[in-house]
C-alpha positions as CSV (number, residue, x, y, z in Angstrom):
1,X,-15.0,23.2,31.6
2,X,-11.4,24.0,30.6
3,X,-10.1,21.0,32.5
4,X,-12.1,18.6,30.2
5,X,-10.3,20.1,27.2
6,X,-7.0,19.9,29.0
7,X,-7.6,16.2,29.6
8,X,-8.4,15.8,25.9
9,X,-5.3,17.7,24.9
10,X,-3.1,15.5,27.1
11,X,-4.7,12.4,25.6
12,X,-4.1,13.6,22.0
13,X,-0.5,14.5,22.9
14,X,0.2,11.1,24.4
15,X,-1.4,9.4,21.3
16,X,0.8,11.4,19.0
17,X,3.9,10.8,21.1
18,X,3.2,7.1,21.1
19,X,2.8,7.0,17.3
20,X,6.0,9.0,16.7
21,X,8.0,6.9,19.2
22,X,6.7,3.6,17.7
23,X,7.4,4.6,14.1
24,X,10.8,6.0,15.0
25,X,11.8,2.9,17.0
26,X,10.7,0.6,14.2
27,X,12.7,2.7,11.7
28,X,15.9,2.7,13.9
29,X,15.7,-1.0,15.0
30,X,14.8,-2.6,11.7
31,X,17.4,-4.8,9.9
32,X,19.0,-3.1,6.9
33,X,20.0,-5.8,4.5
34,X,19.8,-4.5,0.9
35,X,18.9,-7.2,-1.6
36,X,17.6,-7.1,-5.1
37,X,15.2,-10.0,-4.4
38,X,13.6,-7.9,-1.6
39,X,12.9,-5.1,-4.0
40,X,11.3,-7.3,-6.7
41,X,7.5,-7.7,-7.1
42,X,6.0,-10.7,-5.3
43,X,3.5,-12.6,-7.4
44,X,2.9,-15.8,-5.3
45,X,6.2,-17.2,-6.5
46,X,5.3,-16.9,-10.2
47,X,6.5,-14.5,-12.9
48,X,4.0,-11.8,-13.8
49,X,2.2,-12.4,-17.1
50,X,0.8,-9.5,-19.1
51,X,0.2,-6.0,-17.9
52,X,-0.9,-4.9,-14.5
53,X,-3.3,-2.2,-15.9
54,X,-6.8,-3.6,-15.9
55,X,-10.1,-1.8,-16.2
56,X,-12.2,-2.4,-13.2
57,X,-16.0,-2.0,-13.6
58,X,-17.3,1.1,-11.8
59,X,-20.1,-1.0,-10.4
60,X,-17.8,-2.5,-7.8
61,X,-16.9,0.9,-6.5
62,X,-20.5,2.0,-6.5
63,X,-21.6,-1.1,-4.6
64,X,-18.8,-0.6,-2.0
65,X,-19.8,3.1,-1.5
66,X,-23.4,2.2,-1.1
67,X,-22.4,-0.5,1.5
68,X,-20.3,2.1,3.4
69,X,-23.2,4.6,3.3
70,X,-25.7,2.2,4.8
71,X,-23.2,0.8,7.2
72,X,-22.5,4.3,8.5
73,X,-26.2,4.8,8.9
74,X,-26.2,2.2,11.6
75,X,-23.7,4.3,13.5
76,X,-26.3,7.1,13.6
77,X,-29.3,4.9,14.3
78,X,-27.9,2.8,17.2
79,X,-27.1,5.7,19.6
80,X,-30.5,7.2,18.9
81,X,-32.2,3.8,19.5
82,X,-30.4,3.5,22.9
83,X,-31.5,6.9,24.1
84,X,-34.9,7.2,22.3
85,X,-36.9,7.4,25.5
86,X,-34.8,10.3,26.9
87,X,-34.8,12.2,23.6
88,X,-38.5,12.3,23.2
89,X,-40.8,12.8,20.2
90,X,-38.8,15.4,18.3
91,X,-35.9,12.9,18.1
92,X,-38.3,10.3,16.7
93,X,-39.4,12.8,14.0
94,X,-35.8,13.6,13.2
95,X,-34.9,10.0,12.9
96,X,-37.9,9.3,10.6
97,X,-36.8,12.1,8.3
98,X,-33.2,10.8,8.3
99,X,-34.4,7.2,7.6
100,X,-36.8,8.6,4.9
101,X,-34.0,10.4,3.1
102,X,-31.9,7.2,3.2
103,X,-34.8,5.1,2.0
104,X,-35.2,7.5,-1.0
105,X,-31.5,7.2,-1.7
106,X,-31.9,3.4,-1.7
107,X,-34.8,3.5,-4.0
108,X,-32.9,5.8,-6.4
109,X,-29.9,3.5,-6.4
110,X,-32.2,0.5,-7.0
111,X,-33.9,2.2,-9.9
112,X,-30.6,3.2,-11.5
113,X,-29.4,-0.4,-11.3
114,X,-26.6,0.1,-8.8
115,X,-27.7,-2.9,-6.8
116,X,-27.9,-5.3,-9.7
117,X,-25.1,-7.7,-9.5
118,X,-24.4,-9.5,-12.8
């Protein structure tokens, strides 16, 4: 049992080492040519007009969060669907409860107007 954790520990250490070495090498090997043009803001070749502070409607964020919520739901449903025969009836009941809660959340968001795109 401990050997499985040792393998996982070695895997994590190799991943961390790879990340540190990659970032360190890119920092050490990059060209260092200081230039004022490099430090300026790039706006597709045009000068910026007006302020960069704009008010974004909260509906965009709410819509994105709902998308992520129901997208992550698929991550839970797919493995269950693949192994549904092995898991048995109690897993079916669990998944029906899970899907019911998500369905109630969808109905709640719909009633609140979170899915209305104007």
